[in-house]
ZAMARGU-4260 file (C-alpha; in steps of 0.2 Angstrom, whole numbers, plus 5000, padded with zeros to 4 digits):
<rodrens>
0) 5602/6221/5629 | 5610/6234/5641 | 5615/6227/5658 | 5607/6235/5674 | 5612/6253/5674
5) 5615/6252/5692 | 5627/6238/5691 | 5646/6242/5693 | 5656/6235/5678 | 5667/6220/5681
10) 5685/6226/5684 | 5696/6226/5669 | 5708/6212/5669 | 5727/6213/5668 | 5730/6206/5651
15) 5746/6199/5643 | 5753/6207/5627 | 5747/6191/5618 | 5730/6192/5626 | 5728/6211/5620
20) 5733/6206/5603 | 5720/6192/5602 | 5707/6204/5609 | 5711/6218/5597 | 5711/6206/5582
25) 5693/6201/5585 | 5688/6218/5590 | 5694/6226/5574 | 5691/6212/5561 | 5675/6205/5568
30) 5671/6187/5573 | 5686/6175/5569 | 5689/6157/5572 | 5703/6151/5582 | 5712/6145/5567
35) 5711/6162/5559 | 5717/6171/5574 | 5732/6159/5576 | 5737/6161/5558 | 5735/6180/5558
40) 5745/6182/5574 | 5757/6167/5571 | 5752/6159/5588 | 5754/6141/5592 | 5738/6131/5596
45) 5742/6129/5614 | 5746/6147/5617 | 5730/6153/5608 | 5720/6140/5618 | 5727/6147/5634
50) 5724/6165/5629 | 5706/6163/5623 | 5701/6153/5638 | 5707/6168/5649 | 5698/6181/5638
55) 5682/6170/5638 | 5683/6168/5657 | 5684/6187/5659 | 5669/6189/5648 | 5678/6199/5635
60) 5676/6185/5621 | 5662/6173/5619 | 5659/6159/5607 | 5646/6161/5594 | 5641/6156/5576
65) 5650/6143/5567 | 5659/6144/5550 | 5661/6130/5537 | 5679/6123/5535 | 5687/6123/5519
70) 5691/6105/5521 | 5680/6091/5528 | 5677/6091/5546 | 5667/6100/5560 | 5663/6119/5557
75) 5675/6131/5566 | 5667/6140/5580 | 5669/6159/5579 | 5675/6170/5594 | 5665/6187/5596
80) 5669/6202/5607 | 5656/6202/5621 | 5651/6220/5618 | 5639/6222/5633 | 5653/6217/5645
85) 5659/6235/5647 | 5653/6252/5644 | 5662/6268/5639 | 5658/6287/5638 | 5665/6298/5624
90) 5665/6317/5626 | 5669/6329/5612 | 5672/6347/5618 | 5670/6362/5607 | 5672/6380/5612
95) 5654/6381/5618 | 5646/6364/5618 | 5649/6346/5625 | 5644/6331/5615 | 5643/6314/5622
100) 5641/6296/5616 | 5640/6281/5627 | 5645/6264/5619 | 5649/6246/5623 | 5665/6237/5621
105) 5664/6237/5602 | 5661/6256/5601 | 5642/6253/5596 | 5633/6268/5602 | 5620/6265/5616
110) 5615/6283/5620 | 5620/6301/5614 | 5617/6318/5622 | 5624/6336/5620 | 5623/6352/5631
115) 5630/6369/5631 | 5646/6374/5640 | 5641/6390/5649 | 5660/6392/5654 | 5676/6387/5647
120) 5684/6387/5665 | 5693/6370/5666 | 5686/6366/5683 | 5669/6369/5678 | 5671/6359/5662
125) 5678/6345/5671 | 5663/6346/5684 | 5651/6345/5669 | 5659/6329/5662 | 5659/6321/5680
130) 5640/6326/5682 | 5637/6318/5665 | 5647/6302/5670 | 5635/6300/5685 | 5620/6299/5673
135) 5628/6285/5664 | 5633/6274/5679 | 5643/6258/5677 | 5657/6265/5666 | 5673/6256/5663
140) 5681/6271/5655 | 5679/6289/5649 | 5687/6297/5633 | 5688/6316/5631 | 5693/6324/5615
145) 5696/6342/5610 | 5704/6353/5596 | 5720/6356/5604 | 5737/6348/5607 | 5736/6334/5621
150) 5751/6324/5628 | 5749/6310/5639 | 5732/6317/5645 | 5739/6335/5647 | 5731/6348/5636
155) 5746/6358/5632 | 5737/6371/5622 | 5719/6373/5615 | 5715/6389/5606 | 5696/6386/5605
160) 5694/6384/5624 | 5709/6395/5629 | 5718/6382/5639 | 5736/6379/5643 | 5743/6365/5652
165) 5727/6358/5659 | 5729/6340/5666 | 5712/6335/5659 | 5713/6316/5660 | 5719/6316/5678
170) 5706/6329/5683 | 5691/6320/5675 | 5697/6303/5682 | 5698/6311/5700 | 5681/6320/5698
175) 5671/6306/5690 | 5680/6291/5699 | 5682/6283/5682 | 5698/6279/5672 | 5700/6292/5659
180) 5710/6296/5643 | 5711/6312/5633 | 5718/6316/5616 | 5716/6328/5601 | 5700/6326/5593
185) 5706/6322/5575 | 5719/6310/5582 | 5705/6301/5591 | 5693/6301/5576 | 5707/6294/5565
190) 5710/6280/5578 | 5691/6276/5579 | 5688/6275/5560 | 5704/6264/5559 | 5697/6252/5572
195) 5678/6254/5570 | 5675/6263/5554 | 5679/6263/5535 | 5697/6261/5539 | 5695/6245/5549
200) 5709/6233/5545 | 5719/6245/5533 | 5738/6247/5535 | 5737/6265/5530 | 5725/6279/5529
205) 5723/6298/5531 | 5709/6307/5539 | 5707/6326/5534 | 5694/6337/5543 | 5689/6354/5537
210) 5678/6367/5547 | 5683/6378/5561 | 5700/6371/5560 | 5710/6360/5548 | 5715/6343/5555
215) 5725/6328/5548 | 5727/6311/5556 | 5738/6297/5549 | 5739/6279/5551 | 5755/6271/5544
220) 5760/6253/5545 | 5744/6249/5555 | 5748/6262/5569 | 5742/6280/5573 | 5756/6293/5569
225) 5759/6303/5585 | 5772/6316/5588 | 5786/6316/5601 | 5777/6330/5610 | 5759/6325/5607
230) 5757/6336/5592 | 5746/6328/5578 | 5752/6328/5560 | 5752/6346/5553 | 5749/6351/5535
235) 5738/6366/5538 | 5752/6379/5534 | 5758/6371/5518 | 5759/6385/5505 | 5746/6386/5491
240) 5750/6404/5485 | 5762/6417/5492 | 5750/6431/5487 | 5735/6423/5495 | 5725/6428/5510
245) 5734/6432/5527 | 5734/6418/5539 | 5734/6418/5558 | 5751/6411/5557 | 5757/6428/5550
250) 5760/6421/5532 | 5750/6422/5516 | 5742/6409/5506 | 5744/6394/5517 | 5730/6380/5517
255) 5723/6387/5533 | 5721/6405/5526 | 5709/6397/5513 | 5700/6383/5522 | 5696/6388/5539
260) 5677/6392/5540 | 5679/6409/5549 | 5692/6415/5537 | 5682/6410/5522 | 5667/6420/5529
265) 5678/6435/5534 | 5683/6437/5515 | 5664/6439/5510 | 5655/6455/5510 | 5642/6457/5524
270) 5651/6443/5534 | 5637/6430/5531 | 5635/6414/5541 | 5641/6398/5533 | 5623/6393/5527
275) 5620/6410/5519 | 5638/6409/5511 | 5633/6392/5504 | 5617/6399/5497 | 5626/6412/5488
280) 5638/6400/5480 | 5624/6389/5474 | 5615/6405/5467 | 5630/6409/5457 | 5637/6424/5467
285) 5654/6428/5459 | 5662/6433/5476 | 5656/6418/5485 | 5661/6406/5471 | 5678/6413/5470
290) 5681/6411/5489 | 5674/6394/5489 | 5683/6389/5473 | 5700/6395/5480 | 5696/6385/5496
295) 5692/6370/5486 | 5708/6371/5477 | 5717/6372/5493 | 5709/6357/5500 | 5714/6348/5484
300) 5732/6353/5488 | 5731/6347/5505 | 5724/6330/5499 | 5738/6328/5486 | 5751/6333/5499
305) 5746/6321/5511 | 5745/6307/5498 | 5762/6311/5492 | 5769/6309/5510 | 5760/6293/5515
310) 5753/6285/5499 | 5738/6279/5510 | 5725/6266/5505 | 5711/6278/5509 | 5709/6296/5512
315) 5694/6300/5523 | 5687/6318/5521 | 5675/6324/5534 | 5671/6339/5546 | 5658/6352/5548
320) 5665/6362/5533 | 5662/6347/5522 | 5649/6356/5511 | 5664/6365/5503 | 5668/6349/5494
325) 5650/6348/5487 | 5650/6365/5480 | 5668/6365/5473 | 5672/6347/5469 | 5680/6350/5452
330) 5692/6363/5459 | 5696/6351/5473 | 5701/6338/5460 | 5711/6351/5451 | 5721/6354/5467
335) 5724/6336/5468 | 5730/6334/5450 | 5742/6349/5452 | 5750/6342/5468 | 5749/6323/5468
340) 5764/6316/5459 | 5756/6301/5452 | 5739/6296/5445 | 5725/6304/5455 | 5715/6289/5452
345) 5726/6280/5465 | 5719/6291/5479 | 5704/6282/5487 | 5694/6298/5493 | 5680/6293/5505
350) 5669/6309/5508 | 5659/6306/5524 | 5648/6318/5534 | 5650/6314/5552 | 5640/6323/5565
355) 5646/6328/5582 | 5639/6311/5590 | 5652/6302/5579 | 5666/6313/5585 | 5660/6309/5603
360) 5660/6291/5599 | 5678/6293/5594 | 5681/6298/5612 | 5673/6282/5618 | 5684/6272/5606
365) 5699/6282/5613 | 5694/6275/5631 | 5692/6257/5624 | 5710/6258/5616 | 5718/6266/5631
370) 5709/6253/5642 | 5715/6238/5632 | 5733/6244/5630 | 5734/6249/5649 | 5738/6268/5645
375) 5722/6275/5653 | 5723/6287/5668 | 5716/6278/5684 | 5708/6288/5698 | 5718/6291/5713
380) 5718/6277/5727 | 5701/6277/5736 | 5691/6285/5722 | 5677/6273/5715 | 5668/6273/5699
385) 5654/6286/5697 | 5637/6281/5703 | 5621/6287/5696 | 5609/6298/5705 | 5594/6290/5714
390) 5582/6284/5701 | 5586/6278/5684 | 5601/6283/5674 | 5603/6289/5656 | 5604/6272/5648
395) 5589/6268/5637
</rodrens>
C-alpha cells in the first residue's frame, strides 16, 4: 500500500557505517535473520542488536516472517527492508525524451511516465524534472541519468544533449527541493542491476549496452568501477579491423564504427530506419546481412575483450540495439571465440531487453544508493521538498 501521496517523507536518518552496511545487506540480499547478518558482516551480537534496533525505530527495517533453524530451537525472525517507508523518482534523459519511474526503498516500481523534451536547454530540462517531481509528492530523493560523463553531479559532457559543465544534481535539487543524484546512465544501470537485478549479490559483473551509443559498466570486488574524472569504463574504440568503417573518433574499424545504430544505418542504401533494416536482414538482403553481421562480430569482440579484462561472473547485454544479437548471434559468438583467451563457455552471457522504464528505474536506484551512502546533493538551506499541485498527485 502506498502512503498518502500528500504526506511528506520522514527525514532520512544519519546512519553509522555499520548501520548502512546492515541496511544494504538486507536491501541487496533480501530478508535475513540477525544471525545471518552477523555472520555475513562479522558483527558481534550486541553491536548487531543495537544497529537493528536503530534501523527498526527509523522505519527502515521491519521484522517479518520466520525461518526454521538448522538446530533445535525457536525459528529465527527475518528482517525485511520496509519499502513503503520512502519513495524515490528516477529520470532517464535522452536527446528528445524524458522517462521516469517512481519506486519505493526497494526499487520496486510504483508508477511510470514519459514525455517529450521540446528543448535541450539545461534550465528548461531541469524545470521539467522539477515539475514532474511535484506530480510525485513525498519524495526522499531523485536520481537523473543521461548518456554523458558525469562527475559528482556535474555533467562534464553529453553529446546527445549538447551539454558541457552543467551542474545537474545541484540544479534539480534546488528547483525541486528534493535531494538529487546524477550519473551516467550505463553506470546507474550497472549499479541498479547489481543491487536489484540479475547481478544481485555477485562480486563481479559487466553490463554492455548497444544502441545509439556503446556503453560498458563494470562491477569488480563487489563495487562499481568509476574513473578518477567521472568517466565510465570505455571499450567502444577498441580496434576490430584497421580497414573497417570510419568512426567519429577519426579512426577506422573500432567497435563504435560497427555497433552504433546510426552508423550501421548510414552504411545501408536508402538510409532505412532500424526496423526496416532488421526486416531486410531477416529477408536475406545481402547488404543488410553484411552490415549486421560485421556489427555482430564487433559485439563479440567487445564481449570477449571485457571478459578478458574482468573475468566477470556475468555479462549482461541490453540496450535498444539488442535486436542485433537476435539476427547475428552466430557471428557474435565467433567474435567472442576469436577474442576471449579461455573457453567461451566460461562467459555467462545474459541477454535482456530492457525498456526505458528500467533505465529510469536505475535512476531511482541511484538516488537510493546515494541516500544510503550520504553522497546525494541536498537542496540549499531553506528549500523544502516538492509538494504536489492541488488535488491528487501521480501516485496510483
